C-alpha positions in Angstrom: 123.9 87.1 114.8 120.9 84.9 113.8 117.5 86.6 113.7 114.2 85.2 114.8 110.6 86.4 114.7 108.6 86.6 117.9 105.2 88.2 118.6 105.2 91.8 119.8 103.8 91.0 123.2 106.5 88.5 123.9 109.4 90.7 122.7 108.5 93.1 125.5 109.0 90.4 128.2 112.2 90.1 130.2 112.3 86.3 129.8 110.3 85.4 126.6 109.8 81.9 125.3 110.5 81.1 121.6 108.3 78.3 120.3 106.8 77.0 117.1 108.8 76.9 113.8 111.3 79.5 115.1 112.2 77.3 118.1 112.4 74.2 115.8 114.9 76.0 113.5 117.0 77.2 116.5 117.0 73.8 118.2 117.1 71.2 115.4 118.8 73.1 112.5 121.2 75.5 114.3 121.8 73.2 117.3 121.4 76.0 119.8 123.4 76.0 123.1 122.8 77.7 126.4 124.5 81.0 126.5 124.2 81.6 122.7 123.1 85.2 121.7 120.4 85.8 119.1 118.3 88.7 117.8 114.6 88.8 118.1 112.3 90.8 115.7 108.6 91.4 115.9 108.1 92.9 112.5 106.9 96.2 114.0 110.2 97.8 114.5 111.3 96.3 117.9 114.5 94.4 117.9 116.0 92.7 121.0 119.2 90.9 121.7 118.6 87.9 123.8 120.6 85.0 125.4 119.5 81.4 125.3 118.9 80.3 128.9 117.5 76.8 128.6 116.4 74.5 125.7 113.5 72.1 125.9 112.1 69.7 123.3 110.0 72.3 121.5 110.8 75.7 123.0 113.6 77.9 124.1 113.7 80.1 127.2 115.5 83.4 126.6 116.7 86.4 128.6 116.5 89.8 126.9 119.8 91.7 127.2 118.9 94.8 125.2 115.8 96.0 123.5 115.4 98.9 121.0 112.7 100.3 118.6 113.9 101.2 115.1 111.9 104.2 113.9 110.5 104.3 110.4 112.3 107.2 108.8 110.9 107.3 105.3 108.3 110.1 104.8 106.0 107.7 102.9 104.4 104.3 102.8 104.3 102.1 99.8 101.0 100.3 99.2 101.5 97.8 96.4 98.8 95.9 94.5 99.7 93.0 92.4 97.5 91.1 89.9 97.8 87.5 91.0 100.7 85.5 89.4 101.5 81.8 89.5 102.4 80.7 93.0 106.1 80.5 92.6 106.3 84.0 91.1 104.0 85.5 93.7 106.1 84.0 96.4 109.3 85.5 94.9 107.7 88.9 94.8 106.6 88.8 98.4 110.3 88.1 99.5 111.6 90.9 97.3 109.0 93.4 98.5 110.0 92.8 102.1 113.6 93.5 101.2 112.6 96.7 99.4 110.4 98.0 102.2 106.8 97.6 101.0 104.4 98.5 103.8 101.2 96.9 102.6 100.3 94.4 99.8 97.0 93.7 98.1 96.9 90.8 95.7 94.0 91.1 93.3 92.3 89.1 90.5 92.5 90.7 87.1 91.1 89.6 83.7 94.4 87.8 82.8 95.3 86.4 86.2 96.1 82.7 85.9 95.4 81.4 89.5 92.0 82.2 90.9 92.2 81.7 94.7 89.0 80.9 96.5 87.9 79.7 100.0 90.4 77.7 102.0 93.1 78.0 99.3 93.0 81.8 99.6 93.6 81.6 103.3 96.4 79.0 102.9 98.2 81.2 100.4 98.0 84.2 102.7 99.5 82.1 105.5 102.3 80.9 103.1 103.0 84.5 102.1 103.2 85.6 105.7 105.8 82.8 106.5 107.9 83.9 103.5 107.7 87.5 104.6 109.1 86.6 108.0 111.9 84.7 106.3 112.7 87.7 104.1 112.6 90.0 107.1 115.1 87.9 109.0 117.4 87.6 106.0 117.3 91.3 105.1 117.3 92.7 108.6 114.2 94.9 107.7 112.6 95.4 111.1 109.2 95.9 109.6 106.8 93.3 108.0 104.3 94.5 105.4 100.6 93.9 106.0 99.6 91.1 103.6 96.0 90.8 102.5 94.0 88.0 101.0 93.3 88.3 97.3 90.5 90.7 96.3 88.9 91.8 93.0 90.1 94.9 91.1 87.3 97.1 92.4 88.0 96.2 96.0 91.7 97.0 95.2 90.8 100.4 93.8 88.8 101.1 96.9 91.6 100.0 99.2 94.0 102.4 97.5 91.6 105.4 97.0 93.2 107.3 99.9 96.7 107.4 98.3 97.6 110.9 97.1 100.0 109.4 94.6 98.6 106.4 92.6 100.7 104.7 89.9 100.0 101.9 87.4 102.9 100.4 85.6 101.8 99.6 82.0 103.9 98.4 79.1 102.0 100.6 76.6 102.8 103.8 78.4 105.7 106.0 77.2 105.8 108.3 80.2 108.8 107.3 82.4 108.7 107.0 86.1 110.3 110.2 87.5 111.0 112.0 90.7 108.5 114.8 89.8 105.6 112.3 89.9 105.9 112.2 93.7 105.6 115.9 94.2 102.5 116.4 96.3 101.0 120.0 96.0 99.8 120.2 99.6 102.3 118.6 102.0 100.3 116.3 104.3 101.1 115.6 107.9 102.6 112.3 108.6 103.7 109.8 106.0 102.3 109.9 102.5 100.8 106.7 101.1 102.0 105.8 97.5 99.8 103.3 95.7 101.5 101.2 93.1 99.8 98.6 90.8 101.4 95.9 88.7 99.6 93.7 86.2 99.7 90.0 85.7 101.6 87.8 83.2 100.3 88.9 79.8 99.7 92.4 81.1 96.8 94.3 82.4 94.0 94.8 79.9 93.1 98.2 78.3 89.7 98.2 80.0 91.3 97.7 83.4 93.8 100.5 82.6 90.9 102.8 81.8 89.2 101.8 85.0 92.3 102.6 87.0 92.7 105.9 85.3 89.1 106.8 86.1 90.1 106.2 89.8 93.0 108.7 89.7 95.9 106.4 88.7 98.7 107.7 86.5 100.2 105.2 84.0 104.0 105.0 83.9 106.6 103.1 82.1 109.8 101.2 83.1 111.3 101.6 79.6 111.0 100.3 76.1 111.5 96.6 76.9 108.7 94.3 77.9 109.6 93.0 81.3 108.4 89.8 82.9 105.8 90.4 85.6 108.2 89.4 88.4 110.9 91.7 87.0 108.6 94.6 86.7 107.3 94.1 90.3 110.9 94.1 91.7 112.4 96.9 89.6 109.3 99.1 89.8 109.0 98.9 93.5 112.7 99.6 94.0 112.5 102.7 91.8 109.4 104.0 93.5 111.2 103.7 96.9 114.3 105.4 95.6 112.7 108.3 93.7 110.1 108.9 96.4 112.7 109.1 99.1 114.6 111.7 97.0 111.5 113.7 96.1 110.0 113.7 99.6 113.2 114.2 101.6 112.8 117.3 103.9 115.7 119.1 102.1 113.8 118.8 98.8 110.4 119.9 100.0 109.2 123.5 99.6 109.1 125.6 102.8 105.9 125.2 104.7 103.7 128.1 105.6 105.1 130.2 108.4 108.7 129.4 107.5 111.3 131.7 105.8 113.2 130.8 102.7 115.8 128.8 104.7 113.1 126.5 106.0 113.4 128.0 109.6 110.3 129.0 111.5 109.5 132.7 110.9 110.2 134.8 114.0 112.2 132.1 115.7 114.8 134.1 117.7 117.2 131.2 117.6 117.4 131.5 113.8 117.3 135.3 113.5 120.4 137.2 112.5 122.3 138.7 115.4 
């Protein structure tokens, strides 16, 4: 079933209207017909099955048949910061990060960044990234869109990620491998844990920038002995972070919380006491 993005307020309506580029694609490219069933997604976890009721020149009237909210089950959020790459590479990364489940993305300008986005171009690139993210969301079926930010400088990036209890910088000169143990948080926090992940530009992040990141609490980690292209590192690194963090932070792998017995059951709970 074909998927289409629609704003959150409209997906809650019984008879929403699909317009803009989404309607153009449904009408002109897919040759929609009345009675056809499609899926609507708002990028915030709500998914609705809808039937095409009528088709006008630039909009489609729909009737929602079923609506559901897909909960976010991962116990963490991935906040990724990427030193700006050339446009085509940056766009490819945005697509892959949506597929891999990134929650928030901060492009930043580093010493070796090739493109420097300013003014109107900065806003236009963000709009382009948002459009690509929606395409990737529909293709992958990921019901959540990441929050995409306009490019910032490295100090603004460090400030934006300062709240993350786990902060990682992938660096080609580091020998310490990414591992599950890195995601062990001494004091288990309520809610989802934010994991900050930083990737350098083509040519690598400079040693002075590495030192600055380390001063702000970042651990440098490696993806192995080979020097990977920036795009490859961004895809492989984020995929591994998601996989290892999910293993490390799964409820079954966490230490018992205070007030629980060794089986992880609340102490004194009569339903779990031996009879």
